[in-house]
C-alpha positions, -999 to 999 in steps of 0.1 A, spaced: 0 3 1 11 38 -9 28 50 20 2 81 31 19 113 31 3 147 15 -21 165 35 -11 148 66 6 160 99 38 153 103 55 156 136 91 173 134 111 195 154 113 224 134 107 261 140 79 262 118 56 232 136 60 252 167 49 287 153 16 289 171 -12 277 141 -30 309 143 0 329 131 6 307 104 -30 308 91 -31 347 92 7 345 75 -9 320 47 -39 348 44 -16 371 46 8 361 15 -26 351 -5 -39 384 -4 -6 399 -13 1 379 -45 -24 394 -59 -10 430 -59 26 423 -61 47 422 -92 67 393 -108 97 403 -89 79 407 -56 61 378 -61 92 358 -67 100 375 -33 71 361 -18 78 325 -33 110 321 -21 97 330 16 74 299 9 100 276 -3 121 288 28 97 278 52 91 244 31 127 234 36 123 248 72 98 226 80 117 197 64 84 193 37 96 155 19 87 171 -17 107 140 -32 84 117 -18 51 136 -26 57 135 -59 33 103 -70 6 127 -52 16 158 -66 5 146 -99 -32 156 -95 -22 192 -93 6 193 -118 -21 183 -138 -41 208 -127 -10 234 -130 -11 224 -167 -51 232 -176 -50 265 -154 -17 272 -175 -34 261 -207 -67 278 -203 -51 312 -194 -29 309 -223 -59 302 -248 -80 329 -237 -49 357 -237 -25 343 -263 2 352 -237 27 330 -222 42 346 -195 8 356 -181 0 324 -180 26 309 -164 23 335 -134 -11 327 -131 4 290 -126 28 301 -104 2 315 -80 -17 276 -78 20 266 -71 19 289 -42 -14 285 -29 -3 247 -28 22 253 -15 12 274 18 -13 244 20 12 218 21 30 236 49 3 247 72 -13 210 68 20 191 73 30 212 102 1 212 127 -17 192 141 -54 191 132 -65 191 172 -47 224 169 -60 238 135 -98 235 151 -85 251 181 -72 280 162 -102 281 140 -126 280 172 -106 315 185 -110 332 150 -149 328 152 -156 324 189 -173 360 185 -198 348 163 -217 327 186 -246 328 161 -227 306 140 -219 282 171 -182 282 169 -172 251 183 -192 234 161 -181 249 132 -148 245 139 -150 207 143 -171 201 115 -145 224 94 -119 202 104 -134 171 94 -141 187 63 -106 190 58 -98 161 71 -119 144 38 -88 159 18 -63 134 23 -80 106 25 -90 113 -13 -58 110 -22 -55 81 1 -80 62 -14 -66 66 -47 -32 59 -41 -46 27 -24 -65 17 -53 -41 21 -78 -17 3 -62 -39 -25 -56 -48 -26 -93 -10 -23 -102 -6 -49 -80 -27 -74 -101 -13 -60 -132 -44 -42 -142 -40 -29 -181 -44 9 -178 -50 12 -219 -74 -18 -220 -108 0 -225 -101 33 -205 -136 49 -201 -147 16 -186 -116 14 -163 -124 51 -153 -157 46 -143 -145 15 -125 -115 30 -107 -139 66 -96 -161 36 -79 -142 22 -61 -129 54 -47 -166 65 -34 -169 32 -21 -136 36 -2 -140 70 7 -177 63 20 -160 32 41 -133 52 53 -161 77 65 -178 55 81 -154 41 104 -142 76 111 -180 78 124 -179 47 143 -144 62 159 -159 91 167 -194 73 187 -169 51 202 -149 77 218 -184 92 231 -176 121 208 -190 154 220 -186 185 197 -190 209 226 -158 201 243 -124 211 225 -92 188 235 -57 205 242 -43 241 244 -28 268 221 -4 299 233 11 327 217 51 329 226 76 350 219 86 335 187 52 338 168 55 370 170 92 376 156 75 351 127 40 377 126 63 409 122 91 398 100 66 385 74 43 415 75 79 441 71 86 416 43 52 424 25 50 458 32 83 466 21 75 449 -14 41 467 -9 58 502 -8 87 494 -31 68 504 -66 
């Protein structure tokens, strides 16, 4: 069976892993917003900043290569569709680079942050909005996000199983795609049912949030550094 890697939390001893998840979310949203207002050279600085974070967190990109094929396909579709509509290659590649930055930031967040910490961070942000039931919303969001790696795991698991049976990729491709999709859907439902039973067996209560998070001096230093870099880029035109 394929090793489960992408969009899964990987416990490591790095400064990125130790940063408060609320600070990570603020930084990622700030970078994501800034990348639409900067020029290509400034964007390269933002891209390098995120890439540096990925290297510090020691993201295993070489081991992600199988899972990243899906995003590579999306990248090709984005660049080609933009190129066809605009008839200009450089702006199309620029749009593709933005997509890569978003994916890298998402990988950095999920790889370096435990799911329960993400839930606590989201609850902290939406806690003032009592009308949406902050605890339930935070937990539901975390469960929804948890299905992203489950989908990738299911695809890899089925693909490896078919490969072990010497499945012919080119024989009856339409029938194979339908069968493959059906198996993925069934496996996802099975895994969702297992999660439901696991939560039920643990007497899961959506009103109770486990764990705790606290700001540290390092968190504010990283936040100030990031905001300073972005502000500097926006001021230098």
